[in-house]
ZASE-862040 format. One record per residue (C-alpha): residue number from 1; z, y, x. Coordinates in Angstrom, 2 decimals, decimal comma, padded with zeros to 5 digits, m for minus. Each point is the difference from the previous one (the first is absolute). Example, Ala and Ser with C-alpha at 12.3 -4.5 7.8 and 13.67 -1.06 7.14 Angstrom:
<nodes>
node n = 1&z = 007,80&y = m004,50&x = 012,30
node n = 2&z = m000,66&y = 003,44&x = 001,37
</nodes>
This chain:
<nodes>
node n = 1&z = m052,39&y = 146,00&x = m021,46
node n = 2&z = m001,00&y = 002,34&x = 002,46
node n = 3&z = 002,76&y = 000,30&x = 002,89
node n = 4&z = 000,59&y = 003,26&x = 001,50
node n = 5&z = 003,28&y = 001,00&x = 002,18
node n = 6&z = 002,76&y = 001,36&x = m002,11
node n = 7&z = 002,60&y = 001,83&x = 002,21
node n = 8&z = 003,41&y = 000,60&x = m000,65
node n = 9&z = 001,29&y = 002,12&x = 002,60
node n = 10&z = 000,07&y = m002,25&x = 003,00
node n = 11&z = m000,85&y = m003,30&x = m001,98
node n = 12&z = m003,50&y = m001,35&x = m001,22
node n = 13&z = 000,72&y = m001,50&x = m003,40
node n = 14&z = m003,17&y = m002,01&x = m000,19
node n = 15&z = m001,81&y = m002,23&x = 002,36
node n = 16&z = m003,66&y = m001,24&x = 000,16
node n = 17&z = m000,56&y = m003,68&x = 000,39
node n = 18&z = m003,50&y = m000,06&x = 001,51
node n = 19&z = 001,14&y = 002,84&x = 002,63
node n = 20&z = 003,09&y = m002,05&x = 000,70
node n = 21&z = m002,10&y = m003,25&x = 000,48
node n = 22&z = m002,47&y = 001,95&x = 002,20
node n = 23&z = 003,01&y = 001,48&x = 002,18
node n = 24&z = 000,90&y = m003,75&x = 000,31
node n = 25&z = m003,14&y = m001,60&x = 000,90
node n = 26&z = m000,32&y = 002,72&x = 002,75
node n = 27&z = 003,25&y = m000,97&x = 001,57
node n = 28&z = m001,04&y = m003,60&x = m000,29
node n = 29&z = m003,26&y = 000,80&x = 002,01
node n = 30&z = 002,01&y = 002,28&x = 002,65
node n = 31&z = 002,18&y = m003,30&x = 000,61
node n = 32&z = m002,78&y = m002,58&x = 000,26
node n = 33&z = m002,02&y = 002,47&x = 001,92
node n = 34&z = 002,79&y = m000,31&x = 002,75
node n = 35&z = m000,12&y = m003,82&x = 000,30
node n = 36&z = 002,49&y = m002,83&x = m000,50
node n = 37&z = 003,79&y = 000,37&x = 000,78
node n = 38&z = 001,95&y = m002,95&x = 000,98
node n = 39&z = 002,75&y = 000,74&x = m002,40
node n = 40&z = 001,98&y = m001,35&x = m002,88
node n = 41&z = m001,39&y = m002,47&x = m002,95
node n = 42&z = 002,55&y = 000,29&x = m002,67
node n = 43&z = 001,18&y = 003,69&x = m000,43
node n = 44&z = 002,32&y = 001,63&x = m002,47
node n = 45&z = m000,33&y = 003,79&x = m000,55
node n = 46&z = 002,69&y = 001,58&x = m001,66
node n = 47&z = m001,51&y = 003,45&x = m001,29
node n = 48&z = m003,48&y = m001,24&x = 000,17
node n = 49&z = m002,43&y = 002,24&x = m002,20
node n = 50&z = m000,37&y = 003,31&x = 001,61
node n = 51&z = 000,64&y = 001,68&x = 003,53
node n = 52&z = 000,85&y = m002,00&x = 002,90
node n = 53&z = 000,91&y = m002,90&x = m002,27
node n = 54&z = m003,40&y = m000,51&x = m001,28
node n = 55&z = m001,26&y = 000,52&x = 003,52
node n = 56&z = 001,98&y = m002,62&x = 001,14
node n = 57&z = m000,92&y = m002,34&x = m002,65
node n = 58&z = m003,99&y = 000,63&x = 000,96
node n = 59&z = 000,64&y = m000,39&x = 003,40
node n = 60&z = 001,82&y = m003,64&x = m000,18
node n = 61&z = m002,50&y = m001,21&x = m002,54
node n = 62&z = m003,20&y = 001,12&x = 001,68
node n = 63&z = 001,02&y = 000,36&x = 003,35
node n = 64&z = 002,18&y = m003,41&x = 000,26
node n = 65&z = m001,43&y = m001,78&x = m002,85
node n = 66&z = 003,45&y = m000,05&x = m001,32
node n = 67&z = 001,27&y = m001,15&x = m003,45
node n = 68&z = 001,76&y = 003,14&x = m001,45
node n = 69&z = 002,71&y = 000,35&x = m002,62
node n = 70&z = 000,33&y = 003,65&x = m001,05
node n = 71&z = 003,04&y = 001,47&x = m002,04
node n = 72&z = m000,18&y = 003,47&x = m001,35
node n = 73&z = 001,15&y = 002,11&x = m002,98
node n = 74&z = m003,10&y = 001,54&x = m001,61
node n = 75&z = m001,08&y = 000,97&x = m003,59
node n = 76&z = m002,91&y = m002,10&x = m001,99
node n = 77&z = m002,72&y = 001,54&x = m001,71
node n = 78&z = 000,12&y = 000,70&x = m003,82
node n = 79&z = m002,83&y = 000,81&x = m002,16
node n = 80&z = m000,85&y = 003,71&x = 000,53
node n = 81&z = 002,55&y = 000,21&x = 003,03
node n = 82&z = m000,77&y = m001,00&x = 003,49
node n = 83&z = 002,06&y = m002,17&x = 002,21
node n = 84&z = 002,01&y = 001,34&x = 002,92
node n = 85&z = m002,20&y = 000,14&x = 003,37
node n = 86&z = 002,02&y = m002,90&x = 001,72
node n = 87&z = m000,93&y = m002,24&x = m003,13
node n = 88&z = m003,78&y = 000,72&x = 000,30
node n = 89&z = 000,43&y = m000,58&x = 004,10
node n = 90&z = 001,57&y = m003,32&x = m000,78
node n = 91&z = m002,58&y = m001,08&x = m002,41
node n = 92&z = m002,85&y = 000,80&x = 002,42
node n = 93&z = 001,64&y = m001,67&x = 002,74
node n = 94&z = 000,51&y = m003,20&x = m001,87
node n = 95&z = m003,70&y = m000,03&x = m000,97
node n = 96&z = m000,89&y = 000,45&x = 003,79
node n = 97&z = 002,17&y = m002,54&x = 001,17
node n = 98&z = m001,30&y = m002,46&x = m002,79
node n = 99&z = m003,53&y = 000,50&x = 001,43
node n = 100&z = 001,00&y = m000,62&x = 003,59
node n = 101&z = 002,16&y = m003,21&x = m001,04
node n = 102&z = 003,35&y = 001,57&x = 000,66
node n = 103&z = 002,98&y = m000,73&x = m001,86
node n = 104&z = 001,53&y = 002,97&x = m001,58
node n = 105&z = 002,70&y = 000,29&x = m002,73
node n = 106&z = 002,12&y = 002,77&x = m001,21
node n = 107&z = 003,23&y = 000,84&x = m001,82
node n = 108&z = 000,49&y = 003,28&x = m001,73
node n = 109&z = 003,60&y = 001,03&x = m000,54
node n = 110&z = 003,09&y = 001,71&x = 001,60
node n = 111&z = 000,15&y = m001,36&x = 003,39
node n = 112&z = 003,53&y = 001,30&x = 000,41
node n = 113&z = 000,89&y = m002,45&x = m002,83
node n = 114&z = 001,14&y = m003,59&x = 000,58
node n = 115&z = m002,14&y = m001,14&x = m002,86
node n = 116&z = m003,01&y = 000,98&x = 001,91
node n = 117&z = 001,20&y = m001,41&x = 003,23
node n = 118&z = 000,83&y = m003,40&x = m001,83
node n = 119&z = m003,69&y = 000,13&x = m001,61
node n = 120&z = m001,38&y = 000,51&x = 003,58
node n = 121&z = 001,95&y = m002,64&x = 001,45
node n = 122&z = m000,95&y = m002,55&x = m002,44
node n = 123&z = m003,74&y = 000,98&x = 000,40
node n = 124&z = 000,07&y = m000,45&x = 003,81
node n = 125&z = 001,88&y = m003,59&x = m000,30
node n = 126&z = m002,75&y = m001,32&x = m002,46
node n = 127&z = m003,19&y = 001,70&x = 001,79
node n = 128&z = 000,73&y = 000,99&x = 003,64
node n = 129&z = 002,96&y = m002,00&x = 000,96
node n = 130&z = 001,30&y = 002,18&x = 002,69
node n = 131&z = m000,89&y = 003,80&x = 001,31
node n = 132&z = m001,05&y = 000,94&x = 003,28
node n = 133&z = m000,11&y = 003,78&x = m000,40
node n = 134&z = 002,11&y = 002,33&x = m002,34
node n = 135&z = m001,18&y = 003,66&x = m000,30
node n = 136&z = 002,79&y = 002,16&x = m001,61
node n = 137&z = m001,70&y = 003,07&x = m001,54
node n = 138&z = 001,67&y = 001,46&x = m002,71
node n = 139&z = m000,07&y = 003,59&x = m000,69
node n = 140&z = 001,87&y = 000,68&x = m003,40
node n = 141&z = 002,29&y = 002,94&x = m000,29
node n = 142&z = 002,19&y = m001,93&x = m002,38
node n = 143&z = 002,29&y = m003,33&x = m000,01
node n = 144&z = 001,90&y = m001,82&x = m002,31
node n = 145&z = 002,53&y = m001,88&x = 002,17
node n = 146&z = m000,25&y = m003,85&x = m001,09
node n = 147&z = 003,56&y = m000,37&x = 000,54
node n = 148&z = 001,87&y = 002,88&x = m001,30
node n = 149&z = m002,65&y = 001,14&x = m002,65
node n = 150&z = 000,08&y = 003,55&x = 001,00
node n = 151&z = m003,04&y = 002,01&x = 000,34
node n = 152&z = m000,70&y = 001,83&x = 003,21
node n = 153&z = m002,26&y = 003,20&x = 000,71
node n = 154&z = m000,87&y = 000,96&x = 003,35
node n = 155&z = m000,79&y = 003,64&x = 000,99
node n = 156&z = m001,83&y = 001,64&x = 002,88
node n = 157&z = 002,42&y = 002,84&x = 000,97
node n = 158&z = 001,04&y = 001,39&x = 003,50
node n = 159&z = 003,75&y = m000,54&x = 001,13
node n = 160&z = 002,46&y = 002,55&x = 000,56
node n = 161&z = m002,03&y = 003,16&x = m000,53
node n = 162&z = m002,76&y = 001,37&x = m002,15
node n = 163&z = m003,34&y = m000,58&x = 001,58
node n = 164&z = m002,81&y = 002,60&x = m000,22
node n = 165&z = m003,64&y = m000,24&x = 001,37
node n = 166&z = m003,82&y = m000,02&x = m000,93
node n = 167&z = m001,44&y = m001,99&x = m002,31
node n = 168&z = m003,35&y = m000,47&x = m002,03
node n = 169&z = m001,09&y = m000,58&x = m003,63
node n = 170&z = m002,66&y = m002,54&x = 001,07
node n = 171&z = m001,84&y = 001,12&x = m003,59
node n = 172&z = m000,80&y = 003,41&x = 000,76
node n = 173&z = 000,85&y = 000,48&x = 003,72
node n = 174&z = 002,60&y = 002,56&x = m000,14
node n = 175&z = 002,20&y = m000,17&x = 002,73
node n = 176&z = 003,58&y = 001,41&x = m000,71
node n = 177&z = 003,36&y = m000,18&x = 001,02
node n = 178&z = 002,61&y = m002,68&x = m001,47
node n = 179&z = 003,71&y = m000,52&x = 000,14
node n = 180&z = 001,81&y = m003,22&x = m000,76
node n = 181&z = 003,54&y = m000,11&x = m000,72
node n = 182&z = 002,16&y = m002,48&x = 001,87
node n = 183&z = 001,06&y = m003,32&x = m001,42
node n = 184&z = 003,48&y = m000,11&x = m001,55
node n = 185&z = 002,15&y = m002,77&x = m001,67
node n = 186&z = m001,35&y = m003,70&x = 000,16
node n = 187&z = m003,46&y = 001,11&x = 000,97
node n = 188&z = 000,27&y = m001,75&x = 003,42
node n = 189&z = 001,44&y = m003,05&x = m001,42
node n = 190&z = m002,41&y = 000,13&x = m002,84
node n = 191&z = m003,03&y = m000,08&x = 002,51
node n = 192&z = 001,34&y = m002,51&x = 002,07
node n = 193&z = 000,40&y = m002,48&x = m002,69
node n = 194&z = m003,34&y = 000,52&x = m001,76
node n = 195&z = m002,27&y = 000,50&x = 003,52
node n = 196&z = 002,25&y = m001,59&x = 002,87
node n = 197&z = 000,13&y = m003,72&x = 001,01
node n = 198&z = 002,20&y = m002,00&x = m002,37
node n = 199&z = m002,90&y = m001,00&x = m002,33
node n = 200&z = m002,27&y = m000,93&x = 002,84
node n = 201&z = 003,35&y = m002,15&x = 001,18
node n = 202&z = 000,29&y = m001,58&x = m003,39
node n = 203&z = m003,73&y = m001,31&x = 000,02
node n = 204&z = 000,26&y = m001,44&x = 003,33
node n = 205&z = 003,52&y = m001,69&x = m000,98
node n = 206&z = m001,46&y = m001,32&x = m002,98
node n = 207&z = m003,34&y = m001,42&x = 001,68
node n = 208&z = 002,25&y = m001,53&x = 002,57
node n = 209&z = 002,54&y = m001,47&x = m002,13
node n = 210&z = m002,84&y = m001,96&x = m002,04
node n = 211&z = m001,79&y = m001,11&x = 003,60
node n = 212&z = m003,14&y = 002,09&x = m001,10
node n = 213&z = m000,23&y = 001,53&x = 003,65
node n = 214&z = m002,02&y = m001,76&x = 002,65
node n = 215&z = 000,69&y = m000,67&x = 003,51
node n = 216&z = m000,38&y = 003,35&x = 001,90
node n = 217&z = m000,37&y = 002,06&x = m003,39
node n = 218&z = m000,20&y = 003,72&x = 000,54
node n = 219&z = 000,96&y = 002,92&x = m002,30
node n = 220&z = m000,95&y = 003,55&x = 000,19
node n = 221&z = 001,05&y = 003,07&x = m001,88
node n = 222&z = m001,72&y = 003,41&x = 000,29
node n = 223&z = 001,56&y = 003,19&x = 001,02
node n = 224&z = m000,81&y = 003,26&x = 001,28
node n = 225&z = 001,78&y = 002,82&x = 002,60
node n = 226&z = m002,50&y = 003,13&x = 000,10
node n = 227&z = 000,14&y = 002,85&x = 001,92
node n = 228&z = 002,42&y = 002,64&x = 000,69
node n = 229&z = m001,76&y = 002,37&x = m002,52
node n = 230&z = 001,07&y = m002,41&x = m003,15
node n = 231&z = 003,04&y = m001,52&x = 001,62
node n = 232&z = 002,53&y = 002,16&x = m001,88
node n = 233&z = m001,32&y = m001,06&x = m003,11
node n = 234&z = m001,17&y = m003,60&x = 000,61
node n = 235&z = 001,69&y = m002,01&x = 003,14
node n = 236&z = 003,16&y = 002,28&x = 000,13
node n = 237&z = 000,28&y = 000,06&x = m003,77
node n = 238&z = 001,09&y = m002,32&x = m002,53
node n = 239&z = m003,35&y = m002,29&x = 000,17
node n = 240&z = 001,03&y = m000,06&x = 003,91
node n = 241&z = 003,37&y = m001,39&x = m000,44
node n = 242&z = m001,90&y = m002,76&x = m002,29
node n = 243&z = m002,29&y = m000,84&x = 002,63
node n = 244&z = 002,70&y = m000,48&x = 002,41
node n = 245&z = 001,44&y = m002,33&x = m002,09
node n = 246&z = m003,52&y = m001,76&x = m000,42
node n = 247&z = m000,18&y = m000,14&x = 003,88
node n = 248&z = 003,44&y = m001,50&x = 000,17
node n = 249&z = m000,42&y = m002,64&x = m002,42
node n = 250&z = m003,25&y = m001,37&x = 002,05
node n = 251&z = 002,81&y = m001,02&x = 002,86
node n = 252&z = 002,10&y = m001,87&x = m002,51
node n = 253&z = m002,78&y = m001,58&x = m001,37
node n = 254&z = m001,47&y = m001,10&x = 002,97
node n = 255&z = 003,69&y = m001,66&x = 001,10
node n = 256&z = m000,37&y = m001,95&x = m003,34
node n = 257&z = m003,38&y = m001,03&x = 000,89
node n = 258&z = 000,73&y = m001,01&x = 003,43
node n = 259&z = 000,20&y = m003,86&x = m000,70
node n = 260&z = m003,48&y = 000,16&x = m001,47
node n = 261&z = m001,08&y = 001,97&x = 003,20
node n = 262&z = m000,78&y = 002,43&x = m002,47
node n = 263&z = 000,22&y = 003,97&x = 000,39
node n = 264&z = 000,06&y = 003,07&x = m002,17
node n = 265&z = m001,78&y = 003,12&x = 001,31
node n = 266&z = m000,09&y = 003,80&x = m001,35
node n = 267&z = m003,27&y = 001,57&x = 000,69
node n = 268&z = m000,31&y = 003,69&x = 000,11
node n = 269&z = m003,25&y = 000,91&x = m001,61
node n = 270&z = m001,98&y = 003,31&x = m000,07
node n = 271&z = 000,22&y = 002,91&x = m002,49
node n = 272&z = m002,54&y = m000,61&x = m002,80
node n = 273&z = m000,68&y = 001,34&x = m003,37
node n = 274&z = 002,12&y = m001,86&x = m002,68
node n = 275&z = 001,35&y = 000,81&x = m003,34
node n = 276&z = 003,18&y = 000,35&x = 001,53
node n = 277&z = m000,62&y = 002,37&x = 002,84
node n = 278&z = m002,11&y = 002,17&x = m002,24
node n = 279&z = 003,24&y = 001,06&x = m001,69
node n = 280&z = 001,95&y = 000,53&x = 003,23
node n = 281&z = m000,25&y = 003,64&x = 000,81
node n = 282&z = m001,32&y = 000,77&x = 003,55
node n = 283&z = m001,45&y = m003,30&x = 000,34
node n = 284&z = m003,51&y = 000,47&x = m001,44
node n = 285&z = m000,30&y = 003,32&x = 002,00
node n = 286&z = 000,97&y = m002,16&x = 003,09
node n = 287&z = m002,49&y = m002,66&x = m000,86
node n = 288&z = m002,74&y = 002,50&x = m000,55
node n = 289&z = 000,28&y = 001,17&x = 003,42
node n = 290&z = 000,63&y = m003,66&x = 001,43
node n = 291&z = m003,21&y = m001,12&x = m001,50
node n = 292&z = m001,78&y = 002,91&x = 001,51
node n = 293&z = 001,21&y = m000,47&x = 003,48
node n = 294&z = m000,30&y = m003,68&x = m000,21
node n = 295&z = m003,43&y = m000,22&x = m001,41
node n = 296&z = m001,34&y = 002,43&x = 002,71
node n = 297&z = 001,48&y = m002,34&x = 002,64
node n = 298&z = m001,75&y = m002,91&x = m001,64
node n = 299&z = 003,58&y = m001,99&x = m000,48
node n = 300&z = 000,45&y = 000,42&x = m003,82
node n = 301&z = 000,94&y = m003,20&x = m001,76
node n = 302&z = 000,56&y = m000,63&x = m003,47
node n = 303&z = 002,35&y = m002,73&x = m001,44
node n = 304&z = m002,49&y = m002,76&x = 000,46
node n = 305&z = m000,68&y = 000,91&x = 003,84
node n = 306&z = 003,74&y = 000,41&x = 000,57
node n = 307&z = 000,80&y = m003,31&x = m001,72
node n = 308&z = m003,10&y = m001,81&x = 001,55
node n = 309&z = 000,96&y = 001,12&x = 003,46
node n = 310&z = 003,75&y = m000,73&x = m000,51
node n = 311&z = m001,37&y = m003,77&x = m000,72
node n = 312&z = m002,30&y = m000,27&x = 002,98
node n = 313&z = 001,69&y = 002,04&x = 002,61
node n = 314&z = 003,68&y = m000,70&x = m000,77
node n = 315&z = 001,20&y = m002,58&x = m002,09
node n = 316&z = m002,73&y = m002,73&x = 000,45
node n = 317&z = m001,47&y = 001,00&x = 003,54
node n = 318&z = 001,30&y = m003,28&x = 001,91
node n = 319&z = 002,31&y = 002,12&x = 001,99
node n = 320&z = 003,43&y = 001,00&x = m000,34
node n = 321&z = 000,30&y = 002,64&x = m002,94
node n = 322&z = 000,52&y = 003,56&x = 001,75
node n = 323&z = 002,78&y = 001,82&x = m001,17
node n = 324&z = 001,72&y = 003,57&x = 000,70
node n = 325&z = 003,80&y = 000,38&x = 001,27
node n = 326&z = 001,20&y = m000,64&x = m003,49
node n = 327&z = m002,24&y = m003,13&x = m000,70
node n = 328&z = m002,36&y = 001,69&x = m002,00
node n = 329&z = m003,78&y = m000,61&x = m000,03
node n = 330&z = m001,82&y = 003,45&x = 000,53
node n = 331&z = m003,19&y = m000,08&x = m001,78
node n = 332&z = 000,50&y = 003,96&x = m000,69
node n = 333&z = m000,76&y = 000,23&x = 004,18
node n = 334&z = m003,19&y = 002,05&x = m000,71
node n = 335&z = 001,53&y = 002,17&x = m002,49
node n = 336&z = 002,98&y = 000,84&x = 002,47
node n = 337&z = m002,17&y = 000,25&x = 003,11
node n = 338&z = 001,18&y = 003,48&x = 001,80
node n = 339&z = m003,14&y = 001,45&x = m000,33
node n = 340&z = m000,25&y = m000,65&x = m003,78
node n = 341&z = 003,40&y = 001,17&x = m000,48
node n = 342&z = m000,24&y = 003,28&x = 002,07
node n = 343&z = m003,55&y = 000,79&x = m001,97
node n = 344&z = 001,67&y = m000,56&x = m003,57
node n = 345&z = 003,02&y = 002,27&x = 001,06
node n = 346&z = m002,52&y = 002,80&x = 001,38
node n = 347&z = m001,95&y = 000,11&x = m003,25
node n = 348&z = 003,39&y = m000,33&x = m002,24
node n = 349&z = 000,87&y = 003,58&x = 001,44
node n = 350&z = m003,63&y = 001,43&x = m000,74
node n = 351&z = m000,50&y = m001,77&x = m003,38
node n = 352&z = m000,41&y = 002,24&x = m003,14
node n = 353&z = m001,84&y = m000,43&x = m003,55
node n = 354&z = m003,11&y = 001,98&x = 001,64
node n = 355&z = m000,46&y = m002,25&x = 003,14
node n = 356&z = 001,22&y = m002,95&x = m001,27
node n = 357&z = m003,41&y = m001,78&x = m000,84
node n = 358&z = m000,94&y = 000,92&x = 003,75
node n = 359&z = 003,12&y = m001,05&x = 001,58
node n = 360&z = 000,76&y = m002,94&x = m001,89
node n = 361&z = m001,83&y = m002,82&x = m002,30
node n = 362&z = 001,34&y = 000,82&x = m003,33
node n = 363&z = m003,34&y = m001,39&x = m001,23
node n = 364&z = 000,73&y = m003,42&x = 001,53
node n = 365&z = 003,66&y = m000,03&x = m001,36
node n = 366&z = m001,60&y = 000,68&x = m003,52
node n = 367&z = m002,58&y = m002,71&x = 000,36
node n = 368&z = 002,59&y = m002,69&x = 001,13
node n = 369&z = 002,06&y = 001,13&x = m002,83
node n = 370&z = m002,35&y = m000,60&x = m002,47
node n = 371&z = m000,91&y = m003,11&x = 001,58
node n = 372&z = 003,43&y = m001,49&x = m000,48
node n = 373&z = m001,04&y = m000,22&x = m003,83
node n = 374&z = m003,56&y = m000,98&x = 000,49
node n = 375&z = m001,61&y = 003,52&x = m000,55
node n = 376&z = m002,53&y = 001,72&x = 002,26
node n = 377&z = m001,13&y = m003,15&x = 001,30
node n = 378&z = m003,76&y = 000,05&x = 001,51
node n = 379&z = m002,49&y = m001,87&x = m002,38
node n = 380&z = 002,22&y = m000,19&x = m003,03
node n = 381&z = m001,20&y = 001,68&x = m002,98
node n = 382&z = 002,67&y = 001,63&x = m001,71
node n = 383&z = m002,12&y = 000,93&x = m002,98
node n = 384&z = m000,58&y = m003,78&x = m001,10
node n = 385&z = 002,03&y = m001,60&x = m002,97
node n = 386&z = 002,43&y = m001,99&x = 002,02
node n = 387&z = 001,99&y = m003,11&x = m001,29
node n = 388&z = 003,70&y = 000,69&x = 000,31
node n = 389&z = 001,01&y = m003,05&x = m000,83
node n = 390&z = 000,07&y = m001,68&x = 003,30
node n = 391&z = 002,12&y = m003,13&x = 000,47
node n = 392&z = 001,83&y = m001,65&x = 003,02
node n = 393&z = m001,01&y = m003,72&x = m000,46
node n = 394&z = 003,11&y = m001,38&x = 001,76
node n = 395&z = 002,32&y = 001,96&x = m002,58
node n = 396&z = 000,19&y = m001,90&x = m003,03
</nodes>
């Protein structure tokens, strides 16, 4: 079939397997160009099919020659209907891993469930024995709790009062004012249950109880802080409460791993274009201005650059892992540089629909958004008939 992007609001409902494969190859090429990392050899990535999770799997495999197991929840293809982007990403990753002689298997299902945890533990026991690194990179807005059966939904809302600021529709470049009503009822509690640290703790407890963590095992979850421009809707909002819970969980997991000389970290990463960030008012405009500023300074990074630097310079540098006063790894350090934030804030107060293309990098934002789904990738002929029925070999 001829596969073209089909948009529904902030969601692309199609994905291109050839474009996704090209994206994966480009990330692999970047990692291999930076040389080998003296890192883990057996890696579990929970949330492994897109964004930071996919970048973590690629960096582990092609930076450290690691065997990897990836867990995710993606839609397989049907005749005449494309798979989700993460499915095609994983299929391409596994093909490249096989060419390189690297072990790579995947489990598709709800990572919050007891069933998927059991399947994953059984696969580790059978194939790898133990795990050296666990990456926790889930980004689901909904969680059915495995113990209560209750389905919880997260919300992205300010706390206490209505928030009003500028945003941009990245499809047409229209800058406008947006207001978001404050959270109410159980919004905070539900968001913490979905996006906080409880499930991360459950995964680590399950692995430890089955003796599936190696001596010195490390686990890392990903978080975000951001600037004063976005804090009302992000870090000081409902999702910020969930991130606080995630960060607190790192300490309790570290305590439980002490007998293995293991450690849990939260890595605070840079603002990047994701399916989730595209739907958060204010964030697309902030990212557009941030990208322009960081590209001008020569310090812009995407997911793969961020994670490769996290592995090489922080986690596996051979030195003590540097953390901030709250015990967090800060790989958002270039975004949060004083000169960068000052310039972005100055642009924020000047930007309009008419001058956004000059002050910001909306075109770069759009391109990265389409890249998430395998579209607008250089060297791919989108007029060609493409087989949508791409399978992931390790999923039977």
